[in-house]
N, CA, C and O of each residue as an XYZ file, in Angstrom:
772
protein
N     123.745    119.883    108.352
C     123.289    118.600    107.843
C     122.877    118.715    106.383
O     123.192    117.847    105.569
N     122.166    119.800    106.054
C     121.695    119.974    104.690
C     122.866    120.080    103.717
O     122.830    119.494    102.635
N     123.891    120.817    104.092
C     125.064    120.970    103.230
C     125.761    119.620    103.043
O     126.197    119.292    101.940
N     125.863    118.849    104.106
C     126.486    117.532    104.018
C     125.697    116.621    103.084
O     126.281    115.951    102.232
N     124.390    116.591    103.234
C     123.546    115.771    102.362
C     123.698    116.223    100.916
O     123.812    115.396    100.010
N     123.700    117.533    100.701
C     123.854    118.094     99.351
C     125.187    117.665     98.734
O     125.225    117.254     97.574
N     126.267    117.754     99.490
C     127.591    117.386     98.973
C     127.678    115.887     98.690
O     128.257    115.477     97.684
N     127.105    115.072     99.572
C     127.075    113.619     99.328
C     126.294    113.293     98.067
O     126.723    112.460     97.268
N     125.157    113.939     97.882
C     124.340    113.716     96.695
C     125.118    114.081     95.434
O     125.094    113.344     94.448
N     125.804    115.213     95.468
C     126.617    115.623     94.319
C     127.689    114.577     93.995
O     127.942    114.281     92.827
N     128.307    114.027     95.027
C     129.344    113.015     94.828
C     128.773    111.776     94.149
O     129.376    111.242     93.219
N     127.607    111.318     94.612
C     126.979    110.146     94.011
C     126.549    110.426     92.574
O     126.746    109.579     91.702
N     125.978    111.575     92.314
C     125.532    111.922     90.963
C     126.720    111.961     90.011
O     126.646    111.441     88.898
N     127.815    112.579     90.448
C     129.022    112.625     89.608
C     129.508    111.222     89.271
O     129.890    110.945     88.134
N     129.489    110.334     90.272
C     129.974    108.965     90.031
C     129.062    108.218     89.062
O     129.546    107.495     88.192
N     127.757    108.384     89.201
C     126.831    107.745     88.255
C     127.097    108.258     86.843
O     127.085    107.482     85.888
N     127.333    109.545     86.709
C     127.619    110.121     85.389
C     128.930    109.572     84.822
O     129.030    109.331     83.619
N     129.930    109.376     85.677
C     131.193    108.788     85.217
C     130.968    107.367     84.704
O     131.484    106.986     83.654
N     130.196    106.593     85.456
C     129.908    105.214     85.043
C     129.124    105.220     83.740
O     129.408    104.432     82.839
N     128.142    106.102     83.637
C     127.356    106.195     82.403
C     128.228    106.596     81.223
O     128.034    106.113     80.108
N     129.189    107.481     81.469
C     130.085    107.911     80.397
C     130.907    106.734     79.874
O     131.190    106.649     78.679
N     131.289    105.824     80.778
C     132.025    104.623     80.373
C     131.163    103.713     79.496
O     131.682    103.009     78.630
N     129.847    103.728     79.719
C     128.917    102.889     78.952
C     128.487    103.542     77.643
O     127.967    102.864     76.756
N     128.697    104.851     77.513
C     128.209    105.612     76.357
C     128.828    105.076     75.067
O     129.945    104.559     75.075
N     128.097    105.204     73.961
C     126.802    105.877     73.850
C     125.654    104.924     74.191
O     125.718    103.726     73.918
N     124.630    105.473     74.778
C     123.411    104.716     75.043
C     122.226    105.662     74.937
O     122.369    106.884     74.982
N     121.057    105.062     74.794
C     119.820    105.840     74.694
C     119.002    105.607     75.951
O     118.729    104.464     76.318
N     118.612    106.680     76.604
C     117.744    106.578     77.775
C     116.325    106.303     77.285
O     115.775    107.083     76.507
N     115.738    105.211     77.730
C     114.406    104.812     77.274
C     113.331    105.330     78.224
O     112.343    105.919     77.786
N     113.523    105.111     79.522
C     112.540    105.586     80.498
C     113.179    105.717     81.879
O     114.143    105.025     82.206
N     112.623    106.615     82.671
C     113.012    106.787     84.075
C     111.765    106.689     84.945
O     110.712    107.226     84.601
N     111.892    106.002     86.069
C     110.801    105.918     87.051
C     109.473    105.513     86.403
O     108.430    106.097     86.695
N     109.522    104.517     85.531
C     108.312    104.070     84.843
C     107.604    102.964     85.597
O     108.242    102.061     86.138
N     106.275    103.036     85.631
C     105.466    101.980     86.247
C     105.184    100.906     85.204
O     104.652    101.193     84.132
N     105.545     99.670     85.527
C     105.330     98.549     84.619
C     104.752     97.393     85.416
O     105.154     97.140     86.552
N     103.805     96.698     84.809
C     103.213     95.551     85.491
C     102.835     94.486     84.471
O     102.689     94.750     83.277
N     102.687     93.304     84.978
C     102.235     92.170     84.173
C     101.306     91.349     85.062
O     101.332     91.471     86.286
N     100.500     90.528     84.443
C      99.581     89.679     85.183
C      99.968     88.221     84.988
O     100.112     87.747     83.860
N     100.134     87.522     86.094
C     100.364     86.081     86.058
C      99.056     85.404     86.447
O      98.474     85.720     87.485
N      98.602     84.492     85.632
C      97.396     83.728     85.942
C      97.825     82.430     86.617
O      98.502     81.598     86.015
N      97.426     82.272     87.859
C      97.790     81.084     88.622
C      96.531     80.393     89.117
O      95.478     81.014     89.262
N      96.657     79.102     89.373
C      95.555     78.325     89.910
C      95.798     78.106     91.401
O      96.754     77.441     91.799
N      94.905     78.687     92.223
C      95.039     78.591     93.669
C      93.804     77.900     94.223
O      92.681     78.382     94.074
N      94.033     76.768     94.861
C      92.943     75.988     95.469
C      91.810     75.756     94.470
O      90.633     75.867     94.817
N      92.174     75.436     93.233
C      91.186     75.118     92.205
C      90.561     76.312     91.515
O      89.684     76.128     90.670
N      90.968     77.512     91.832
C      90.409     78.712     91.202
C      91.506     79.453     90.436
O      92.641     79.547     90.903
N      91.165     79.972     89.269
C      92.105     80.793     88.509
C      92.168     82.176     89.144
O      91.138     82.790     89.425
N      93.369     82.651     89.362
C      93.568     83.926     90.035
C      94.574     84.765     89.242
O      95.721     84.357     89.065
N      94.142     85.939     88.765
C      95.110     86.829     88.103
C      95.854     87.641     89.157
O      95.226     88.294     89.991
N      97.176     87.607     89.128
C      97.987     88.312     90.104
C      98.899     89.286     89.354
O      99.665     88.897     88.472
N      98.794     90.552     89.727
C      99.637     91.569     89.096
C     100.977     91.645     89.807
O     101.055     91.648     91.035
N     102.026     91.705     89.001
C     103.378     91.889     89.527
C     104.009     93.072     88.810
O     103.549     93.475     87.742
N     105.047     93.619     89.391
C     105.745     94.719     88.740
C     106.134     95.766     89.747
O     106.293     95.489     90.935
N     106.284     96.977     89.248
C     106.668     98.070     90.120
C     107.213     99.238     89.332
O     107.037     99.320     88.116
N     107.867    100.129     90.023
C     108.448    101.313     89.410
C     109.903    101.007     89.068
O     110.744    100.860     89.954
N     110.185    100.915     87.774
C     111.537    100.629     87.318
C     112.306    101.946     87.268
O     111.889    102.898     86.608
N     113.426    101.984     87.970
C     114.190    103.224     88.079
C     114.671    103.744     86.732
O     114.595    104.941     86.457
N     115.163    102.842     85.897
C     115.727    103.306     84.625
C     115.807    102.165     83.630
O     116.098    101.026     83.993
N     115.545    102.483     82.370
C     115.757    101.553     81.265
C     116.560    102.307     80.221
O     116.194    103.408     79.809
N     117.666    101.693     79.797
C     118.420    102.315     78.708
C     118.789    101.271     77.659
O     118.812    100.071     77.932
N     119.078    101.757     76.460
C     119.403    100.874     75.344
C     120.869    101.088     74.965
O     121.301    102.204     74.676
N     121.614     99.990     74.976
C     122.992     99.992     74.491
C     123.031     99.002     73.338
O     122.876     97.796     73.530
N     123.239     99.531     72.132
C     123.171     98.739     70.905
C     121.798     98.080     70.819
O     120.786     98.780     70.824
N     121.738     96.755     70.741
C     120.439     96.081     70.624
C     119.983     95.482     71.949
O     119.096     94.628     71.968
N     120.579     95.917     73.053
C     120.220     95.389     74.367
C     119.600     96.479     75.236
O     120.001     97.642     75.185
N     118.613     96.075     76.035
C     117.989     96.989     76.999
C     118.443     96.617     78.399
O     118.337     95.460     78.806
N     118.947     97.596     79.136
C     119.307     97.360     80.533
C     118.151     97.816     81.403
O     117.696     98.956     81.307
N     117.682     96.919     82.251
C     116.646     97.215     83.236
C     117.394     97.469     84.537
O     117.908     96.537     85.155
N     117.456     98.747     84.957
C     118.325     99.147     86.058
C     117.507     99.505     87.297
O     116.535    100.258     87.239
N     117.942     98.933     88.419
C     117.344     99.239     89.711
C     118.422     99.883     90.570
O     119.502     99.317     90.735
N     118.139    101.063     91.118
C     119.073    101.737     92.013
C     118.823    101.248     93.436
O     117.676    101.102     93.859
N     119.906    100.996     94.169
C     119.795    100.521     95.546
C     120.679    101.371     96.455
O     121.858    101.581     96.172
N     120.094    101.855     97.551
C     120.872    102.613     98.524
C     121.418    101.698     99.618
O     122.415    102.028    100.260
N     120.782    100.568     99.831
C     121.215     99.646    100.875
C     122.291     98.701    100.378
O     122.783     98.834     99.258
N     122.645     97.761    101.210
C     123.686     96.799    100.882
C     123.152     95.744     99.919
O     122.088     95.169    100.150
N     123.882     95.494     98.852
C     123.549     94.425     97.909
C     124.596     93.337     98.103
O     125.777     93.550     97.831
N     124.165     92.179     98.571
C     125.097     91.097     98.901
C     125.748     90.490     97.667
O     126.923     90.124     97.694
N     124.979     90.385     96.579
C     125.493     89.662     95.420
C     124.891     90.208     94.125
O     123.741     90.645     94.088
N     125.692     90.170     93.077
C     125.246     90.551     91.741
C     125.214     89.328     90.830
O     125.123     89.456     89.609
N     125.289     88.149     91.426
C     125.355     86.924     90.635
C     124.553     85.811     91.308
O     124.403     85.778     92.530
N     124.045     84.908     90.483
C     123.365     83.717     90.990
C     123.739     82.544     90.097
O     124.193     82.727     88.967
N     123.541     81.333     90.618
C     123.886     80.148     89.827
C     122.675     79.635     89.049
O     122.701     79.544     87.822
N     121.632     79.307     89.775
C     120.428     78.760     89.156
C     119.210     79.543     89.614
O     119.231     80.156     90.681
N     118.167     79.530     88.832
C     116.952     80.281     89.140
C     116.354     79.838     90.467
O     115.858     80.669     91.227
N     116.393     78.539     90.757
C     115.822     78.033     92.012
C     116.443     78.704     93.231
O     115.779     78.889     94.251
N     117.710     79.066     93.123
C     118.419     79.704     94.227
C     117.735     81.003     94.667
O     117.789     81.366     95.842
N     117.100     81.690     93.739
C     116.437     82.962     94.044
C     115.157     82.761     94.852
O     114.655     83.706     95.461
N     114.635     81.554     94.861
C     113.364     81.265     95.530
C     113.535     80.366     96.757
O     112.546     79.903     97.325
N     114.779     80.118     97.168
C     115.030     79.262     98.329
C     114.484     79.911     99.588
O     114.692     81.099     99.836
N     113.798     79.127    100.358
C     113.274     79.615    101.638
C     114.363     79.485    102.697
O     115.247     78.634    102.603
N     114.280     80.328    103.684
C     115.156     80.265    104.848
C     116.635     80.479    104.506
O     117.517     80.077    105.264
N     116.892     81.109    103.370
C     118.269     81.444    103.025
C     118.701     82.624    103.892
O     117.995     83.629    103.967
N     119.849     82.508    104.541
C     120.294     83.577    105.432
C     120.611     84.861    104.659
O     120.436     85.964    105.178
N     121.073     84.711    103.430
C     121.363     85.873    102.587
C     120.601     85.741    101.270
O     121.181     85.400    100.239
N     119.306     86.013    101.314
C     118.502     85.869    100.095
C     118.928     86.900     99.045
O     119.365     88.000     99.379
N     118.796     86.533     97.809
C     119.187     87.424     96.707
C     117.971     88.197     96.226
O     117.587     88.137     95.058
N     117.377     88.926     97.164
C     116.114     89.625     96.900
C     116.264     90.744     95.882
O     115.324     91.032     95.141
N     117.421     91.377     95.831
C     117.628     92.450     94.856
C     117.649     91.892     93.437
O     117.123     92.513     92.513
N     118.255     90.721     93.267
C     118.275     90.076     91.953
C     116.860     89.647     91.587
O     116.425     89.844     90.452
N     116.144     89.064     92.537
C     114.762     88.651     92.295
C     113.916     89.838     91.847
O     113.146     89.729     90.893
N     114.056     90.961     92.528
C     113.293     92.159     92.173
C     113.636     92.627     90.760
O     112.740     92.969     89.988
N     114.918     92.646     90.417
C     115.334     93.095     89.083
C     114.764     92.178     88.001
O     114.377     92.651     86.932
N     114.708     90.875     88.267
C     114.157     89.941     87.286
C     112.641     90.078     87.164
O     112.092     89.916     86.074
N     111.961     90.376     88.273
C     110.524     90.658     88.202
C     110.296     91.900     87.345
O     109.353     91.943     86.554
N     111.146     92.903     87.496
C     111.041     94.100     86.659
C     111.237     93.758     85.181
O     110.539     94.298     84.323
N     112.173     92.872     84.885
C     112.372     92.450     83.493
C     111.108     91.798     82.944
O     110.683     92.099     81.828
N     110.513     90.911     83.722
C     109.286     90.234     83.292
C     108.163     91.232     83.066
O     107.461     91.163     82.058
N     107.990     92.156     83.994
C     106.933     93.160     83.874
C     107.177     94.061     82.663
O     106.248     94.367     81.916
N     108.409     94.478     82.472
C     108.730     95.351     81.333
C     108.458     94.635     80.013
O     107.855     95.201     79.102
N     108.908     93.387     79.920
C     108.717     92.613     78.686
C     107.244     92.420     78.382
O     106.808     92.621     77.248
N     106.478     92.031     79.385
C     105.048     91.793     79.174
C     104.306     93.090     78.863
O     103.381     93.105     78.051
N     104.716     94.172     79.509
C     104.043     95.450     79.347
C     104.326     96.084     77.995
O     103.456     96.739     77.420
N     105.547     95.892     77.479
C     105.956     96.561     76.237
C     106.029     95.622     75.040
O     106.133     96.078     73.902
N     105.977     94.318     75.285
C     106.159     93.317     74.228
C     107.526     93.475     73.564
O     107.684     93.204     72.374
N     108.494     93.909     74.334
C     109.852     94.153     73.848
C     110.505     92.842     73.425
O     110.368     91.827     74.107
N     111.215     92.867     72.300
C     111.890     91.669     71.810
C     113.411     91.758     71.937
O     114.105     90.769     71.700
N     113.937     92.924     72.305
C     115.386     93.056     72.497
C     115.824     92.251     73.716
O     115.022     91.943     74.597
N     117.113     91.918     73.748
C     117.660     91.258     74.928
C     117.519     92.187     76.122
O     117.900     93.355     76.054
N     116.971     91.670     77.218
C     116.844     92.439     78.454
C     117.967     92.022     79.398
O     118.155     90.839     79.683
N     118.700     93.010     79.872
C     119.825     92.764     80.772
C     119.529     93.417     82.116
O     119.528     94.645     82.204
N     119.277     92.632     83.173
C     119.035     93.225     84.490
C     120.326     93.771     85.084
O     121.391     93.171     84.938
N     120.219     94.926     85.762
C     121.389     95.559     86.376
C     120.989     96.269     87.658
O     119.842     96.685     87.821
N     121.948     96.402     88.563
C     121.723     97.089     89.837
C     122.818     98.132     90.010
O     124.007     97.817     89.966
N     122.404     99.368     90.205
C     123.339    100.431     90.569
C     123.282    100.564     92.089
O     122.421    101.255     92.634
N     124.207     99.895     92.757
C     124.270     99.935     94.219
C     125.119    101.125     94.635
O     126.305    101.183     94.308
N     124.531    102.068     95.347
C     125.275    103.254     95.763
C     126.474    102.910     96.637
O     127.459    103.648     96.654
N     126.400    101.800     97.360
C     127.527    101.399     98.211
C     128.671    100.786     97.404
O     129.796    100.690     97.894
N     128.386    100.376     96.180
C     129.391     99.734     95.341
C     129.953    100.662     94.268
O     130.954    100.331     93.633
N     129.331    101.808     94.057
C     129.676    102.694     92.945
C     131.141    103.100     92.896
O     131.691    103.291     91.811
N     131.775    103.234     94.037
C     133.128    103.770     94.090
C     134.207    102.694     94.050
O     135.398    102.999     94.120
N     133.793    101.450     93.940
C     134.769    100.376     93.800
C     135.306    100.399     92.370
O     134.557    100.621     91.418
N     136.584    100.171     92.235
C     137.223    100.250     90.924
C     136.696     99.254     89.917
O     136.728     99.514     88.715
N     136.212     98.119     90.387
C     135.717     97.084     89.483
C     134.185     97.036     89.430
O     133.608     95.991     89.129
N     133.528     98.165     89.722
C     132.068     98.174     89.762
C     131.489     97.769     88.403
O     131.831     98.345     87.371
N     130.619     96.781     88.427
C     129.918     96.329     87.229
C     128.459     96.111     87.625
O     128.183     95.229     88.438
N     127.521     96.876     87.083
C     126.133     96.796     87.528
C     125.353     95.592     87.004
O     124.295     95.273     87.547
N     125.836     94.925     85.979
C     125.083     93.842     85.370
C     124.984     92.629     86.293
O     125.975     92.211     86.891
N     123.802     92.081     86.399
C     123.590     90.849     87.152
C     124.084     89.707     86.275
O     123.847     89.685     85.067
N     124.767     88.771     86.896
C     125.340     87.667     86.130
C     124.769     86.336     86.616
O     124.375     86.192     87.773
N     124.735     85.373     85.703
C     124.341     84.003     86.028
C     125.583     83.147     85.854
O     126.196     83.143     84.786
N     125.956     82.424     86.902
C     127.210     81.669     86.899
C     128.386     82.561     86.515
O     129.300     82.141     85.806
N     128.343     83.792     86.995
C     129.392     84.785     86.780
C     129.568     85.160     85.300
O     130.611     85.681     84.905
N     128.538     84.890     84.492
C     128.568     85.219     83.069
C     127.384     86.112     82.731
O     126.318     85.982     83.333
N     127.559     87.026     81.765
C     126.420     87.835     81.322
C     125.328     86.937     80.735
O     125.613     85.879     80.175
N     124.099     87.370     80.871
C     122.980     86.608     80.316
C     121.861     87.581     79.972
O     121.862     88.728     80.419
N     120.920     87.118     79.184
C     119.734     87.937     78.928
C     118.555     87.298     79.643
O     118.513     86.082     79.833
N     117.605     88.127     80.033
C     116.453     87.636     80.778
C     115.711     86.550     80.001
O     115.197     85.603     80.597
N     115.654     86.679     78.685
C     114.920     85.722     77.870
C     115.450     84.295     78.026
O     114.702     83.336     77.833
N     116.723     84.145     78.371
C     117.309     82.817     78.558
C     116.678     82.071     79.734
O     116.614     80.841     79.723
N     116.221     82.794     80.731
C     115.686     82.145     81.936
C     114.205     82.455     82.143
O     113.622     82.038     83.144
N     113.599     83.170     81.225
C     112.225     83.660     81.418
C     111.237     82.560     81.762
O     110.461     82.708     82.706
N     111.246     81.459     81.020
C     110.288     80.383     81.280
C     110.432     79.799     82.669
O     109.452     79.666     83.402
N     111.653     79.451     83.027
C     111.904     78.870     84.342
C     111.614     79.877     85.449
O     111.050     79.516     86.482
N     111.996     81.141     85.242
C     111.753     82.174     86.242
C     110.251     82.369     86.469
O     109.798     82.440     87.611
N     109.490     82.455     85.394
C     108.042     82.652     85.494
C     107.385     81.474     86.214
O     106.467     81.661     87.012
N     107.856     80.275     85.930
C     107.311     79.081     86.588
C     107.589     79.108     88.088
O     106.693     78.840     88.888
N     108.815     79.428     88.472
C     109.174     79.489     89.892
C     108.396     80.595     90.615
O     107.937     80.411     91.743
N     108.256     81.747     89.949
C     107.508     82.855     90.540
C     106.040     82.479     90.720
O     105.430     82.813     91.735
N     105.483     81.792     89.746
C     104.090     81.336     89.841
C     103.901     80.376     91.009
O     102.906     80.459     91.729
N     104.855     79.464     91.197
C     104.779     78.530     92.335
C     104.804     79.284     93.659
O     104.064     78.947     94.584
N     105.648     80.297     93.749
C     105.725     81.097     94.975
C     104.404     81.822     95.230
O     103.917     81.852     96.360
N     103.835     82.395     94.197
C     102.560     83.109     94.341
C     101.454     82.158     94.780
O     100.646     82.502     95.642
N     101.414     80.978     94.200
C     100.409     79.978     94.598
C     100.584     79.629     96.074
O      99.603     79.527     96.811
N     101.823     79.448     96.502
C     102.076     79.112     97.900
C     101.610     80.229     98.831
O     101.042     79.959     99.889
N     101.848     81.478     98.443
C     101.443     82.613     99.278
C      99.928     82.696     99.398
O      99.405     82.935    100.487
N      99.219     82.501     98.291
C      97.766     82.668     98.280
C      96.985     81.414     98.679
O      95.785     81.493     98.939
N      97.642     80.282     98.729
C      96.956     79.029     99.024
C      96.487     78.988    100.472
O      97.199     79.426    101.376
N      95.302     78.468    100.684
C      94.763     78.306    102.028
C      95.523     77.264    102.822
O      95.470     77.259    104.051
N      96.232     76.378    102.132
C      96.980     75.335    102.829
C      98.437     75.721    103.062
O      99.231     74.909    103.537
N      98.785     76.961    102.726
C     100.155     77.429    102.933
C     100.513     77.458    104.410
O      99.651     77.671    105.262
N     101.783     77.242    104.705
C     102.239     77.187    106.087
C     103.223     78.328    106.329
O     104.246     78.432    105.653
N     102.907     79.165    107.283
C     103.798     80.249    107.659
C     104.484     79.877    108.968
O     103.862     79.315    109.869
N     105.761     80.193    109.059
C     106.522     79.837    110.251
C     107.610     80.889    110.483
O     107.937     81.677    109.595
N     108.153     80.878    111.683
C     109.194     81.833    112.030
C     110.492     81.495    111.298
O     110.806     80.332    111.045
N     111.223     82.540    110.971
C     112.513     82.338    110.324
C     113.481     81.649    111.276
O     113.437     81.892    112.482
N     114.354     80.793    110.751
C     115.364     80.199    111.624
C     116.501     81.184    111.956
O     117.349     80.887    112.797
N     116.516     82.332    111.307
C     117.570     83.323    111.507
C     117.063     84.418    112.449
O     116.505     85.423    112.007
N     117.265     84.210    113.741
C     116.700     85.096    114.762
C     117.183     86.537    114.653
O     116.483     87.449    115.092
N     118.353     86.760    114.083
C     118.856     88.135    113.989
C     117.959     89.003    113.099
O     117.943     90.225    113.252
N     117.217     88.395    112.178
C     116.292     89.154    111.337
C     115.144     89.742    112.158
O     114.551     90.754    111.783
N     114.844     89.096    113.271
C     113.689     89.490    114.077
C     113.911     90.790    114.852
O     112.947     91.437    115.262
N     115.150     91.169    115.053
C     115.445     92.358    115.849
C     114.771     93.602    115.292
O     114.280     94.434    116.055
N     114.743     93.737    113.983
C     114.197     94.941    113.361
C     112.923     94.675    112.566
O     112.452     95.542    111.829
N     112.378     93.495    112.714
C     111.170     93.136    111.978
C     109.957     93.850    112.558
O     109.753     93.832    113.772
N     109.142     94.482    111.701
C     107.960     95.175    112.229
C     106.873     94.215    112.719
O     105.908     94.644    113.353
N     107.025     92.913    112.426
C     106.008     91.942    112.809
C     106.436     91.085    113.993
O     105.761     90.104    114.306
N     107.535     91.424    114.661
C     108.017     90.553    115.725
C     107.057     90.501    116.925
O     107.128     89.567    117.723
N     106.182     91.468    117.058
C     105.178     91.425    118.132
C     104.076     90.400    117.793
O     103.493     89.777    118.680
N     103.815     90.250    116.503
C     102.785     89.296    116.082
C     103.249     87.861    116.283
O     102.512     87.027    116.810
N     104.471     87.581    115.862
C     104.952     86.187    115.964
C     105.434     85.879    117.377
O     105.613     84.712    117.727
N     105.643     86.891    118.178
C     105.985     86.775    119.592
C     107.302     86.046    119.854
O     107.465     85.357    120.861
N     108.236     86.219    118.915
C     109.557     85.645    119.179
C     110.249     86.445    120.256
O     110.981     85.882    121.069
N     110.030     87.767    120.280
C     110.652     88.636    121.280
C     109.608     89.233    122.167
O     109.933     89.997    123.076
């Protein structure tokens, strides 16, 4: 088993290096960096500072653009979205959570560093690496974009979601997609199964 895992790891590392070579030259800015930002939201009449962010796998600079890269070992359904609201839709059977996470990382990185370069969110999906047309950049309407183009709207939508989560009048309910419940660690609490 150990030899198999080792050989698989080598294969993935080689492929990442091949993809990076295609993007070269670039400057590695940071690896596994912790970045956070604070959103001030009003919840039930009280101002509440909420920290967002996380560990960004990699940031690199290509020309005057910074790529905020998140590595994913699981399945990534989509590398594109149409409108920002789509990322916050409730009860979506295939939520674009990986894109949402990458954009939160962009917001945290920008706020934490006060960076003014164009931020380009990207996902290195290990399941997609070997496809001939692999492109890690997240696209809006199937076109490249910079985070700054959607930052205001994204921050507003994220703030609304945070207010809903923390609000005493928020309503929690079971998902309409029962197949999600099979592996949910909370299915005993909601008692669907």
